PDB file with one MODEL, atoms N, CA, C and O in Angstrom:
MODEL        1
ATOM      1  N   MET A   1     -28.929  24.521 -12.302  1.00  0.00           N
ATOM      2  CA  MET A   1     -28.744  23.966 -11.003  1.00  0.00           C
ATOM      3  C   MET A   1     -27.739  24.852 -10.240  1.00  0.00           C
ATOM      4  O   MET A   1     -26.706  25.249 -10.780  1.00  0.00           O
ATOM      5  N   ARG A   2     -28.049  25.129  -9.057  1.00  0.00           N
ATOM      6  CA  ARG A   2     -27.234  26.022  -8.249  1.00  0.00           C
ATOM      7  C   ARG A   2     -26.607  25.276  -7.062  1.00  0.00           C
ATOM      8  O   ARG A   2     -27.303  24.659  -6.255  1.00  0.00           O
ATOM      9  N   LEU A   3     -25.289  25.350  -6.982  1.00  0.00           N
ATOM     10  CA  LEU A   3     -24.605  24.647  -5.897  1.00  0.00           C
ATOM     11  C   LEU A   3     -24.480  25.579  -4.690  1.00  0.00           C
ATOM     12  O   LEU A   3     -24.005  26.707  -4.820  1.00  0.00           O
ATOM     13  N   THR A   4     -24.891  25.119  -3.559  1.00  0.00           N
ATOM     14  CA  THR A   4     -24.769  25.858  -2.342  1.00  0.00           C
ATOM     15  C   THR A   4     -23.410  25.539  -1.737  1.00  0.00           C
ATOM     16  O   THR A   4     -22.751  24.580  -2.139  1.00  0.00           O
ATOM     17  N   SER A   5     -23.000  26.339  -0.781  1.00  0.00           N
ATOM     18  CA  SER A   5     -21.687  26.122  -0.172  1.00  0.00           C
ATOM     19  C   SER A   5     -21.619  24.780   0.566  1.00  0.00           C
ATOM     20  O   SER A   5     -20.561  24.155   0.629  1.00  0.00           O
ATOM     21  N   THR A   6     -22.740  24.349   1.116  1.00  0.00           N
ATOM     22  CA  THR A   6     -22.748  23.042   1.824  1.00  0.00           C
ATOM     23  C   THR A   6     -22.532  21.919   0.861  1.00  0.00           C
ATOM     24  O   THR A   6     -21.750  21.012   1.147  1.00  0.00           O
ATOM     25  N   SER A   7     -23.206  21.940  -0.298  1.00  0.00           N
ATOM     26  CA  SER A   7     -23.030  20.867  -1.231  1.00  0.00           C
ATOM     27  C   SER A   7     -21.635  20.887  -1.873  1.00  0.00           C
ATOM     28  O   SER A   7     -21.084  19.840  -2.212  1.00  0.00           O
ATOM     29  N   LEU A   8     -21.072  22.099  -2.036  1.00  0.00           N
ATOM     30  CA  LEU A   8     -19.729  22.225  -2.572  1.00  0.00           C
ATOM     31  C   LEU A   8     -18.701  21.641  -1.615  1.00  0.00           C
ATOM     32  O   LEU A   8     -17.754  20.972  -2.029  1.00  0.00           O
ATOM     33  N   ILE A   9     -18.902  21.902  -0.331  1.00  0.00           N
ATOM     34  CA  ILE A   9     -17.973  21.354   0.703  1.00  0.00           C
ATOM     35  C   ILE A   9     -18.120  19.826   0.720  1.00  0.00           C
ATOM     36  O   ILE A   9     -17.118  19.116   0.801  1.00  0.00           O
ATOM     37  N   ALA A  10     -19.324  19.327   0.646  1.00  0.00           N
ATOM     38  CA  ALA A  10     -19.530  17.861   0.650  1.00  0.00           C
ATOM     39  C   ALA A  10     -18.900  17.195  -0.565  1.00  0.00           C
ATOM     40  O   ALA A  10     -18.329  16.110  -0.459  1.00  0.00           O
ATOM     41  N   LEU A  11     -19.006  17.850  -1.727  1.00  0.00           N
ATOM     42  CA  LEU A  11     -18.414  17.307  -2.931  1.00  0.00           C
ATOM     43  C   LEU A  11     -16.887  17.342  -2.836  1.00  0.00           C
ATOM     44  O   LEU A  11     -16.239  16.410  -3.312  1.00  0.00           O
ATOM     45  N   THR A  12     -16.306  18.344  -2.262  1.00  0.00           N
ATOM     46  CA  THR A  12     -14.875  18.439  -2.114  1.00  0.00           C
ATOM     47  C   THR A  12     -14.395  17.359  -1.147  1.00  0.00           C
ATOM     48  O   THR A  12     -13.379  16.709  -1.394  1.00  0.00           O
ATOM     49  N   LEU A  13     -15.121  17.170  -0.054  1.00  0.00           N
ATOM     50  CA  LEU A  13     -14.750  16.141   0.905  1.00  0.00           C
ATOM     51  C   LEU A  13     -14.806  14.742   0.278  1.00  0.00           C
ATOM     52  O   LEU A  13     -13.901  13.936   0.497  1.00  0.00           O
ATOM     53  N   ALA A  14     -15.844  14.446  -0.490  1.00  0.00           N
ATOM     54  CA  ALA A  14     -15.970  13.183  -1.146  1.00  0.00           C
ATOM     55  C   ALA A  14     -14.836  12.931  -2.157  1.00  0.00           C
ATOM     56  O   ALA A  14     -14.290  11.830  -2.232  1.00  0.00           O
ATOM     57  N   ALA A  15     -14.506  13.944  -2.907  1.00  0.00           N
ATOM     58  CA  ALA A  15     -13.404  13.832  -3.900  1.00  0.00           C
ATOM     59  C   ALA A  15     -12.075  13.587  -3.152  1.00  0.00           C
ATOM     60  O   ALA A  15     -11.264  12.789  -3.622  1.00  0.00           O
ATOM     61  N   THR A  16     -11.840  14.212  -2.063  1.00  0.00           N
ATOM     62  CA  THR A  16     -10.623  14.026  -1.298  1.00  0.00           C
ATOM     63  C   THR A  16     -10.501  12.613  -0.739  1.00  0.00           C
ATOM     64  O   THR A  16      -9.421  12.025  -0.766  1.00  0.00           O
ATOM     65  N   LEU A  17     -11.623  12.058  -0.224  1.00  0.00           N
ATOM     66  CA  LEU A  17     -11.634  10.740   0.323  1.00  0.00           C
ATOM     67  C   LEU A  17     -11.461   9.691  -0.766  1.00  0.00           C
ATOM     68  O   LEU A  17     -10.788   8.686  -0.538  1.00  0.00           O
ATOM     69  N   LEU A  18     -12.042   9.892  -1.930  1.00  0.00           N
ATOM     70  CA  LEU A  18     -11.877   8.948  -3.018  1.00  0.00           C
ATOM     71  C   LEU A  18     -10.477   9.009  -3.588  1.00  0.00           C
ATOM     72  O   LEU A  18      -9.952   7.969  -3.985  1.00  0.00           O
ATOM     73  N   SER A  19      -9.865  10.130  -3.650  1.00  0.00           N
ATOM     74  CA  SER A  19      -8.494  10.220  -4.144  1.00  0.00           C
ATOM     75  C   SER A  19      -7.527   9.529  -3.223  1.00  0.00           C
ATOM     76  O   SER A  19      -6.505   9.018  -3.682  1.00  0.00           O
ATOM     77  N   ALA A  20      -7.810   9.496  -1.940  1.00  0.00           N
ATOM     78  CA  ALA A  20      -6.904   8.804  -0.992  1.00  0.00           C
ATOM     79  C   ALA A  20      -6.963   7.319  -1.246  1.00  0.00           C
ATOM     80  O   ALA A  20      -5.940   6.654  -1.084  1.00  0.00           O
ATOM     81  N   CYS A  21      -8.092   6.750  -1.635  1.00  0.00           N
ATOM     82  CA  CYS A  21      -8.219   5.372  -1.933  1.00  0.00           C
ATOM     83  C   CYS A  21      -7.493   4.951  -3.208  1.00  0.00           C
ATOM     84  O   CYS A  21      -7.080   3.798  -3.328  1.00  0.00           O
ATOM     85  N   ALA A  22      -7.337   5.844  -4.136  1.00  0.00           N
ATOM     86  CA  ALA A  22      -6.703   5.542  -5.404  1.00  0.00           C
ATOM     87  C   ALA A  22      -5.205   5.259  -5.275  1.00  0.00           C
ATOM     88  O   ALA A  22      -4.624   4.640  -6.167  1.00  0.00           O
ATOM     89  N   ARG A  23      -4.574   5.692  -4.197  1.00  0.00           N
ATOM     90  CA  ARG A  23      -3.154   5.538  -4.056  1.00  0.00           C
ATOM     91  C   ARG A  23      -2.806   4.570  -2.884  1.00  0.00           C
ATOM     92  O   ARG A  23      -1.883   4.821  -2.110  1.00  0.00           O
ATOM     93  N   ARG A  24      -3.559   3.485  -2.787  1.00  0.00           N
ATOM     94  CA  ARG A  24      -3.374   2.564  -1.682  1.00  0.00           C
ATOM     95  C   ARG A  24      -2.038   1.860  -1.724  1.00  0.00           C
ATOM     96  O   ARG A  24      -1.493   1.531  -0.670  1.00  0.00           O
ATOM     97  N   THR A  25      -1.471   1.610  -2.941  1.00  0.00           N
ATOM     98  CA  THR A  25      -0.212   0.871  -3.015  1.00  0.00           C
ATOM     99  C   THR A  25       0.963   1.735  -2.650  1.00  0.00           C
ATOM    100  O   THR A  25       2.051   1.185  -2.477  1.00  0.00           O
ATOM    101  N   ASP A  26       0.845   3.029  -2.519  1.00  0.00           N
ATOM    102  CA  ASP A  26       1.940   3.902  -2.182  1.00  0.00           C
ATOM    103  C   ASP A  26       2.321   3.760  -0.701  1.00  0.00           C
ATOM    104  O   ASP A  26       3.406   4.178  -0.297  1.00  0.00           O
ATOM    105  N   VAL A  27       1.440   3.179   0.095  1.00  0.00           N
ATOM    106  CA  VAL A  27       1.695   3.051   1.531  1.00  0.00           C
ATOM    107  C   VAL A  27       2.645   1.901   1.741  1.00  0.00           C
ATOM    108  O   VAL A  27       2.371   0.805   1.253  1.00  0.00           O
ATOM    109  N   PRO A  28       3.768   2.091   2.453  1.00  0.00           N
ATOM    110  CA  PRO A  28       4.703   1.012   2.688  1.00  0.00           C
ATOM    111  C   PRO A  28       4.086  -0.017   3.586  1.00  0.00           C
ATOM    112  O   PRO A  28       3.260   0.310   4.438  1.00  0.00           O
ATOM    113  N   ILE A  29       4.466  -1.227   3.411  1.00  0.00           N
ATOM    114  CA  ILE A  29       4.009  -2.346   4.257  1.00  0.00           C
ATOM    115  C   ILE A  29       4.776  -2.268   5.578  1.00  0.00           C
ATOM    116  O   ILE A  29       5.996  -2.427   5.597  1.00  0.00           O
ATOM    117  N   SER A  30       4.081  -2.029   6.657  1.00  0.00           N
ATOM    118  CA  SER A  30       4.772  -1.815   7.916  1.00  0.00           C
ATOM    119  C   SER A  30       5.346  -3.082   8.542  1.00  0.00           C
ATOM    120  O   SER A  30       6.213  -3.011   9.413  1.00  0.00           O
ATOM    121  N   SER A  31       4.863  -4.235   8.097  1.00  0.00           N
ATOM    122  CA  SER A  31       5.383  -5.499   8.662  1.00  0.00           C
ATOM    123  C   SER A  31       6.805  -5.766   8.243  1.00  0.00           C
ATOM    124  O   SER A  31       7.476  -6.589   8.865  1.00  0.00           O
ATOM    125  N   LEU A  32       7.304  -5.085   7.185  1.00  0.00           N
ATOM    126  CA  LEU A  32       8.669  -5.275   6.733  1.00  0.00           C
ATOM    127  C   LEU A  32       9.613  -4.261   7.371  1.00  0.00           C
ATOM    128  O   LEU A  32      10.820  -4.330   7.136  1.00  0.00           O
ATOM    129  N   GLY A  33       9.124  -3.356   8.141  1.00  0.00           N
ATOM    130  CA  GLY A  33       9.974  -2.329   8.716  1.00  0.00           C
ATOM    131  C   GLY A  33      10.157  -1.138   7.751  1.00  0.00           C
ATOM    132  O   GLY A  33       9.916  -1.238   6.548  1.00  0.00           O
ATOM    133  N   ASP A  34      10.579  -0.046   8.319  1.00  0.00           N
ATOM    134  CA  ASP A  34      10.645   1.157   7.511  1.00  0.00           C
ATOM    135  C   ASP A  34      12.061   1.437   6.980  1.00  0.00           C
ATOM    136  O   ASP A  34      12.206   2.088   5.946  1.00  0.00           O
ATOM    137  N   ASP A  35      13.079   0.967   7.655  1.00  0.00           N
ATOM    138  CA  ASP A  35      14.428   1.354   7.276  1.00  0.00           C
ATOM    139  C   ASP A  35      15.246   0.154   6.813  1.00  0.00           C
ATOM    140  O   ASP A  35      15.856  -0.563   7.606  1.00  0.00           O
ATOM    141  N   ASP A  36      15.230  -0.036   5.478  1.00  0.00           N
ATOM    142  CA  ASP A  36      15.983  -1.181   4.970  1.00  0.00           C
ATOM    143  C   ASP A  36      17.454  -1.080   5.207  1.00  0.00           C
ATOM    144  O   ASP A  36      18.123  -2.094   5.405  1.00  0.00           O
ATOM    145  N   ASP A  37      17.988   0.149   5.193  1.00  0.00           N
ATOM    146  CA  ASP A  37      19.427   0.374   5.400  1.00  0.00           C
ATOM    147  C   ASP A  37      19.822  -0.108   6.810  1.00  0.00           C
ATOM    148  O   ASP A  37      20.827  -0.799   6.974  1.00  0.00           O
ATOM    149  N   ALA A  38      19.026   0.260   7.816  1.00  0.00           N
ATOM    150  CA  ALA A  38      19.338  -0.116   9.176  1.00  0.00           C
ATOM    151  C   ALA A  38      19.246  -1.647   9.334  1.00  0.00           C
ATOM    152  O   ALA A  38      20.053  -2.248  10.043  1.00  0.00           O
ATOM    153  N   ILE A  39      18.283  -2.253   8.688  1.00  0.00           N
ATOM    154  CA  ILE A  39      18.100  -3.705   8.811  1.00  0.00           C
ATOM    155  C   ILE A  39      19.266  -4.438   8.192  1.00  0.00           C
ATOM    156  O   ILE A  39      19.765  -5.413   8.754  1.00  0.00           O
ATOM    157  N   CYS A  40      19.712  -3.961   7.007  1.00  0.00           N
ATOM    158  CA  CYS A  40      20.845  -4.623   6.342  1.00  0.00           C
ATOM    159  C   CYS A  40      22.150  -4.418   7.139  1.00  0.00           C
ATOM    160  O   CYS A  40      22.976  -5.324   7.251  1.00  0.00           O
ATOM    161  N   ARG A  41      22.305  -3.225   7.675  1.00  0.00           N
ATOM    162  CA  ARG A  41      23.526  -2.969   8.503  1.00  0.00           C
ATOM    163  C   ARG A  41      23.513  -3.778   9.788  1.00  0.00           C
ATOM    164  O   ARG A  41      24.567  -4.208  10.257  1.00  0.00           O
ATOM    165  N   ALA A  42      22.329  -3.995  10.367  1.00  0.00           N
ATOM    166  CA  ALA A  42      22.222  -4.766  11.576  1.00  0.00           C
ATOM    167  C   ALA A  42      22.634  -6.225  11.360  1.00  0.00           C
ATOM    168  O   ALA A  42      23.042  -6.899  12.306  1.00  0.00           O
ATOM    169  N   ASN A  43      22.533  -6.698  10.163  1.00  0.00           N
ATOM    170  CA  ASN A  43      22.963  -8.064   9.838  1.00  0.00           C
ATOM    171  C   ASN A  43      24.445  -8.160   9.597  1.00  0.00           C
ATOM    172  O   ASN A  43      24.947  -9.226   9.239  1.00  0.00           O
ATOM    173  N   GLY A  44      25.169  -7.050   9.788  1.00  0.00           N
ATOM    174  CA  GLY A  44      26.632  -7.071   9.667  1.00  0.00           C
ATOM    175  C   GLY A  44      27.146  -6.893   8.268  1.00  0.00           C
ATOM    176  O   GLY A  44      28.289  -7.248   7.979  1.00  0.00           O
ATOM    177  N   VAL A  45      26.321  -6.344   7.378  1.00  0.00           N
ATOM    178  CA  VAL A  45      26.718  -6.195   5.999  1.00  0.00           C
ATOM    179  C   VAL A  45      27.253  -4.788   5.810  1.00  0.00           C
ATOM    180  O   VAL A  45      26.627  -3.819   6.241  1.00  0.00           O
ATOM    181  N   ALA A  46      28.421  -4.670   5.161  1.00  0.00           N
ATOM    182  CA  ALA A  46      29.038  -3.376   4.940  1.00  0.00           C
ATOM    183  C   ALA A  46      28.377  -2.697   3.757  1.00  0.00           C
ATOM    184  O   ALA A  46      28.052  -3.322   2.747  1.00  0.00           O
ATOM    185  N   VAL A  47      28.187  -1.372   3.922  1.00  0.00           N
ATOM    186  CA  VAL A  47      27.561  -0.562   2.860  1.00  0.00           C
ATOM    187  C   VAL A  47      28.458  -0.532   1.632  1.00  0.00           C
ATOM    188  O   VAL A  47      29.658  -0.275   1.728  1.00  0.00           O
ATOM    189  N   GLY A  48      27.857  -0.798   0.476  1.00  0.00           N
ATOM    190  CA  GLY A  48      28.602  -0.772  -0.815  1.00  0.00           C
ATOM    191  C   GLY A  48      29.060  -2.172  -1.254  1.00  0.00           C
ATOM    192  O   GLY A  48      29.523  -2.335  -2.382  1.00  0.00           O
ATOM    193  N   SER A  49      28.941  -3.154  -0.407  1.00  0.00           N
ATOM    194  CA  SER A  49      29.346  -4.499  -0.789  1.00  0.00           C
ATOM    195  C   SER A  49      28.259  -5.168  -1.604  1.00  0.00           C
ATOM    196  O   SER A  49      27.134  -4.674  -1.686  1.00  0.00           O
ATOM    197  N   THR A  50      28.608  -6.313  -2.215  1.00  0.00           N
ATOM    198  CA  THR A  50      27.612  -7.001  -2.999  1.00  0.00           C
ATOM    199  C   THR A  50      26.567  -7.615  -2.107  1.00  0.00           C
ATOM    200  O   THR A  50      25.415  -7.764  -2.516  1.00  0.00           O
ATOM    201  N   GLU A  51      26.949  -7.986  -0.863  1.00  0.00           N
ATOM    202  CA  GLU A  51      26.012  -8.517   0.109  1.00  0.00           C
ATOM    203  C   GLU A  51      24.908  -7.477   0.468  1.00  0.00           C
ATOM    204  O   GLU A  51      23.723  -7.782   0.601  1.00  0.00           O
ATOM    205  N   TYR A  52      25.409  -6.230   0.611  1.00  0.00           N
ATOM    206  CA  TYR A  52      24.492  -5.111   0.972  1.00  0.00           C
ATOM    207  C   TYR A  52      23.501  -4.890  -0.168  1.00  0.00           C
ATOM    208  O   TYR A  52      22.310  -4.682   0.063  1.00  0.00           O
ATOM    209  N   ALA A  53      23.999  -4.936  -1.382  1.00  0.00           N
ATOM    210  CA  ALA A  53      23.093  -4.727  -2.558  1.00  0.00           C
ATOM    211  C   ALA A  53      22.085  -5.890  -2.614  1.00  0.00           C
ATOM    212  O   ALA A  53      20.905  -5.677  -2.889  1.00  0.00           O
ATOM    213  N   ALA A  54      22.554  -7.109  -2.353  1.00  0.00           N
ATOM    214  CA  ALA A  54      21.645  -8.234  -2.364  1.00  0.00           C
ATOM    215  C   ALA A  54      20.593  -8.120  -1.252  1.00  0.00           C
ATOM    216  O   ALA A  54      19.423  -8.446  -1.449  1.00  0.00           O
ATOM    217  N   CYS A  55      21.051  -7.639  -0.054  1.00  0.00           N
ATOM    218  CA  CYS A  55      20.117  -7.456   1.052  1.00  0.00           C
ATOM    219  C   CYS A  55      18.995  -6.445   0.687  1.00  0.00           C
ATOM    220  O   CYS A  55      17.809  -6.677   0.918  1.00  0.00           O
ATOM    221  N   ARG A  56      19.443  -5.326   0.112  1.00  0.00           N
ATOM    222  CA  ARG A  56      18.454  -4.276  -0.262  1.00  0.00           C
ATOM    223  C   ARG A  56      17.529  -4.806  -1.359  1.00  0.00           C
ATOM    224  O   ARG A  56      16.330  -4.529  -1.336  1.00  0.00           O
ATOM    225  N   LYS A  57      18.064  -5.558  -2.309  1.00  0.00           N
ATOM    226  CA  LYS A  57      17.185  -6.124  -3.363  1.00  0.00           C
ATOM    227  C   LYS A  57      16.199  -7.113  -2.782  1.00  0.00           C
ATOM    228  O   LYS A  57      15.031  -7.132  -3.170  1.00  0.00           O
ATOM    229  N   ASP A  58      16.665  -7.942  -1.847  1.00  0.00           N
ATOM    230  CA  ASP A  58      15.765  -8.886  -1.190  1.00  0.00           C
ATOM    231  C   ASP A  58      14.641  -8.171  -0.453  1.00  0.00           C
ATOM    232  O   ASP A  58      13.488  -8.600  -0.496  1.00  0.00           O
ATOM    233  N   ARG A  59      14.985  -7.071   0.228  1.00  0.00           N
ATOM    234  CA  ARG A  59      13.970  -6.285   0.912  1.00  0.00           C
ATOM    235  C   ARG A  59      12.969  -5.688  -0.067  1.00  0.00           C
ATOM    236  O   ARG A  59      11.773  -5.659   0.221  1.00  0.00           O
ATOM    237  N   ASP A  60      13.426  -5.219  -1.199  1.00  0.00           N
ATOM    238  CA  ASP A  60      12.519  -4.676  -2.245  1.00  0.00           C
ATOM    239  C   ASP A  60      11.590  -5.791  -2.776  1.00  0.00           C
ATOM    240  O   ASP A  60      10.402  -5.555  -2.992  1.00  0.00           O
ATOM    241  N   VAL A  61      12.124  -6.973  -2.979  1.00  0.00           N
ATOM    242  CA  VAL A  61      11.307  -8.081  -3.470  1.00  0.00           C
ATOM    243  C   VAL A  61      10.272  -8.460  -2.425  1.00  0.00           C
ATOM    244  O   VAL A  61       9.110  -8.685  -2.765  1.00  0.00           O
ATOM    245  N   GLN A  62      10.667  -8.535  -1.167  1.00  0.00           N
ATOM    246  CA  GLN A  62       9.700  -8.828  -0.108  1.00  0.00           C
ATOM    247  C   GLN A  62       8.593  -7.837  -0.016  1.00  0.00           C
ATOM    248  O   GLN A  62       7.433  -8.215   0.146  1.00  0.00           O
ATOM    249  N   ARG A  63       8.925  -6.548  -0.117  1.00  0.00           N
ATOM    250  CA  ARG A  63       7.890  -5.467  -0.062  1.00  0.00           C
ATOM    251  C   ARG A  63       6.999  -5.578  -1.258  1.00  0.00           C
ATOM    252  O   ARG A  63       5.787  -5.404  -1.128  1.00  0.00           O
ATOM    253  N   SER A  64       7.539  -5.858  -2.422  1.00  0.00           N
ATOM    254  CA  SER A  64       6.695  -5.959  -3.644  1.00  0.00           C
ATOM    255  C   SER A  64       5.758  -7.165  -3.533  1.00  0.00           C
ATOM    256  O   SER A  64       4.593  -7.075  -3.921  1.00  0.00           O
ATOM    257  N   ASN A  65       6.247  -8.282  -3.011  1.00  0.00           N
ATOM    258  CA  ASN A  65       5.401  -9.432  -2.840  1.00  0.00           C
ATOM    259  C   ASN A  65       4.306  -9.174  -1.804  1.00  0.00           C
ATOM    260  O   ASN A  65       3.177  -9.633  -1.976  1.00  0.00           O
ATOM    261  N   ALA A  66       4.616  -8.467  -0.763  1.00  0.00           N
ATOM    262  CA  ALA A  66       3.603  -8.161   0.275  1.00  0.00           C
ATOM    263  C   ALA A  66       2.533  -7.208  -0.318  1.00  0.00           C
ATOM    264  O   ALA A  66       1.348  -7.361  -0.021  1.00  0.00           O
ATOM    265  N   ILE A  67       2.926  -6.271  -1.118  1.00  0.00           N
ATOM    266  CA  ILE A  67       1.970  -5.368  -1.745  1.00  0.00           C
ATOM    267  C   ILE A  67       1.078  -6.168  -2.700  1.00  0.00           C
ATOM    268  O   ILE A  67      -0.135  -5.967  -2.745  1.00  0.00           O
ATOM    269  N   ASN A  68       1.707  -7.093  -3.475  1.00  0.00           N
ATOM    270  CA  ASN A  68       0.910  -7.881  -4.438  1.00  0.00           C
ATOM    271  C   ASN A  68      -0.058  -8.776  -3.707  1.00  0.00           C
ATOM    272  O   ASN A  68      -1.184  -8.952  -4.173  1.00  0.00           O
ATOM    273  N   ARG A  69       0.327  -9.355  -2.576  1.00  0.00           N
ATOM    274  CA  ARG A  69      -0.579 -10.183  -1.777  1.00  0.00           C
ATOM    275  C   ARG A  69      -1.726  -9.366  -1.277  1.00  0.00           C
ATOM    276  O   ARG A  69      -2.872  -9.809  -1.363  1.00  0.00           O
ATOM    277  N   ALA A  70      -1.464  -8.146  -0.738  1.00  0.00           N
ATOM    278  CA  ALA A  70      -2.504  -7.291  -0.246  1.00  0.00           C
ATOM    279  C   ALA A  70      -3.480  -6.888  -1.339  1.00  0.00           C
ATOM    280  O   ALA A  70      -4.690  -6.868  -1.115  1.00  0.00           O
ATOM    281  N   ASP A  71      -2.963  -6.568  -2.523  1.00  0.00           N
ATOM    282  CA  ASP A  71      -3.801  -6.229  -3.651  1.00  0.00           C
ATOM    283  C   ASP A  71      -4.696  -7.392  -4.084  1.00  0.00           C
ATOM    284  O   ASP A  71      -5.883  -7.222  -4.363  1.00  0.00           O
ATOM    285  N   ARG A  72      -4.079  -8.588  -4.131  1.00  0.00           N
ATOM    286  CA  ARG A  72      -4.851  -9.767  -4.501  1.00  0.00           C
ATOM    287  C   ARG A  72      -5.954 -10.080  -3.487  1.00  0.00           C
ATOM    288  O   ARG A  72      -7.061 -10.466  -3.862  1.00  0.00           O
ATOM    289  N   ALA A  73      -5.638  -9.907  -2.188  1.00  0.00           N
ATOM    290  CA  ALA A  73      -6.679 -10.155  -1.159  1.00  0.00           C
ATOM    291  C   ALA A  73      -7.798  -9.157  -1.305  1.00  0.00           C
ATOM    292  O   ALA A  73      -8.968  -9.511  -1.155  1.00  0.00           O
ATOM    293  N   GLN A  74      -7.466  -7.924  -1.593  1.00  0.00           N
ATOM    294  CA  GLN A  74      -8.516  -6.872  -1.738  1.00  0.00           C
ATOM    295  C   GLN A  74      -9.367  -7.176  -2.939  1.00  0.00           C
ATOM    296  O   GLN A  74     -10.589  -7.039  -2.893  1.00  0.00           O
ATOM    297  N   ARG A  75      -8.715  -7.598  -4.046  1.00  0.00           N
ATOM    298  CA  ARG A  75      -9.461  -7.938  -5.263  1.00  0.00           C
ATOM    299  C   ARG A  75     -10.378  -9.139  -5.035  1.00  0.00           C
ATOM    300  O   ARG A  75     -11.534  -9.151  -5.457  1.00  0.00           O
ATOM    301  N   ASN A  76      -9.824 -10.152  -4.351  1.00  0.00           N
ATOM    302  CA  ASN A  76     -10.668 -11.337  -4.030  1.00  0.00           C
ATOM    303  C   ASN A  76     -11.870 -10.988  -3.188  1.00  0.00           C
ATOM    304  O   ASN A  76     -12.968 -11.496  -3.416  1.00  0.00           O
ATOM    305  N   LEU A  77     -11.658 -10.097  -2.188  1.00  0.00           N
ATOM    306  CA  LEU A  77     -12.758  -9.694  -1.341  1.00  0.00           C
ATOM    307  C   LEU A  77     -13.828  -8.967  -2.137  1.00  0.00           C
ATOM    308  O   LEU A  77     -15.019  -9.195  -1.926  1.00  0.00           O
ATOM    309  N   GLY A  78     -13.416  -8.088  -3.054  1.00  0.00           N
ATOM    310  CA  GLY A  78     -14.378  -7.402  -3.931  1.00  0.00           C
ATOM    311  C   GLY A  78     -15.159  -8.319  -4.805  1.00  0.00           C
ATOM    312  O   GLY A  78     -16.363  -8.136  -4.983  1.00  0.00           O
ATOM    313  N   GLU A  79     -14.485  -9.330  -5.371  1.00  0.00           N
ATOM    314  CA  GLU A  79     -15.141 -10.308  -6.200  1.00  0.00           C
ATOM    315  C   GLU A  79     -16.099 -11.145  -5.364  1.00  0.00           C
ATOM    316  O   GLU A  79     -17.202 -11.451  -5.818  1.00  0.00           O
ATOM    317  N   TYR A  80     -15.709 -11.513  -4.173  1.00  0.00           N
ATOM    318  CA  TYR A  80     -16.589 -12.300  -3.296  1.00  0.00           C
ATOM    319  C   TYR A  80     -17.842 -11.508  -2.967  1.00  0.00           C
ATOM    320  O   TYR A  80     -18.948 -12.048  -2.978  1.00  0.00           O
ATOM    321  N   MET A  81     -17.661 -10.199  -2.668  1.00  0.00           N
ATOM    322  CA  MET A  81     -18.798  -9.376  -2.312  1.00  0.00           C
ATOM    323  C   MET A  81     -19.754  -9.208  -3.484  1.00  0.00           C
ATOM    324  O   MET A  81     -20.967  -9.147  -3.287  1.00  0.00           O
ATOM    325  N   LEU A  82     -19.214  -9.129  -4.719  1.00  0.00           N
ATOM    326  CA  LEU A  82     -20.053  -9.017  -5.907  1.00  0.00           C
ATOM    327  C   LEU A  82     -20.797 -10.286  -6.174  1.00  0.00           C
ATOM    328  O   LEU A  82     -21.970 -10.246  -6.544  1.00  0.00           O
ATOM    329  N   ASN A  83     -20.141 -11.436  -5.996  1.00  0.00           N
ATOM    330  CA  ASN A  83     -20.737 -12.721  -6.329  1.00  0.00           C
ATOM    331  C   ASN A  83     -21.665 -13.250  -5.236  1.00  0.00           C
ATOM    332  O   ASN A  83     -22.444 -14.167  -5.497  1.00  0.00           O
ATOM    333  N   ASN A  84     -21.606 -12.696  -4.012  1.00  0.00           N
ATOM    334  CA  ASN A  84     -22.423 -13.186  -2.904  1.00  0.00           C
ATOM    335  C   ASN A  84     -23.069 -11.979  -2.204  1.00  0.00           C
ATOM    336  O   ASN A  84     -22.715 -11.639  -1.075  1.00  0.00           O
ATOM    337  N   PRO A  85     -24.033 -11.334  -2.908  1.00  0.00           N
ATOM    338  CA  PRO A  85     -24.603 -10.113  -2.338  1.00  0.00           C
ATOM    339  C   PRO A  85     -25.500 -10.364  -1.123  1.00  0.00           C
ATOM    340  O   PRO A  85     -25.781  -9.424  -0.380  1.00  0.00           O
ATOM    341  N   ASN A  86     -25.960 -11.608  -0.895  1.00  0.00           N
ATOM    342  CA  ASN A  86     -26.868 -11.865   0.230  1.00  0.00           C
ATOM    343  C   ASN A  86     -26.135 -12.184   1.513  1.00  0.00           C
ATOM    344  O   ASN A  86     -26.754 -12.194   2.577  1.00  0.00           O
ATOM    345  N   ARG A  87     -24.849 -12.441   1.458  1.00  0.00           N
ATOM    346  CA  ARG A  87     -24.108 -12.769   2.676  1.00  0.00           C
ATOM    347  C   ARG A  87     -23.423 -11.507   3.181  1.00  0.00           C
ATOM    348  O   ARG A  87     -22.923 -10.699   2.397  1.00  0.00           O
ATOM    349  N   PRO A  88     -23.407 -11.349   4.504  1.00  0.00           N
ATOM    350  CA  PRO A  88     -22.687 -10.184   5.095  1.00  0.00           C
ATOM    351  C   PRO A  88     -21.241 -10.316   5.033  1.00  0.00           C
ATOM    352  O   PRO A  88     -20.519  -9.427   5.484  1.00  0.00           O
TER     353      PRO A  88
ENDMDL
END
């Protein structure tokens, strides 16, 4: 079997697109904001205090919960699509 340059390019493109899907959880949840430090400082918490550490930990927990909810919703959608192939 001989691969032409067109099929090689198509194969490379498909591999690139599929590898992007494999790392979906690496994307930060934008609804929580991007800068936890700025959010904790805006609440009047001094850097290095126990309140600051608790604020950052709470932000991490919120982000983790949001990622878990998104993963669960994606998994539920996939299961629904497998179990109901006749419905759009």
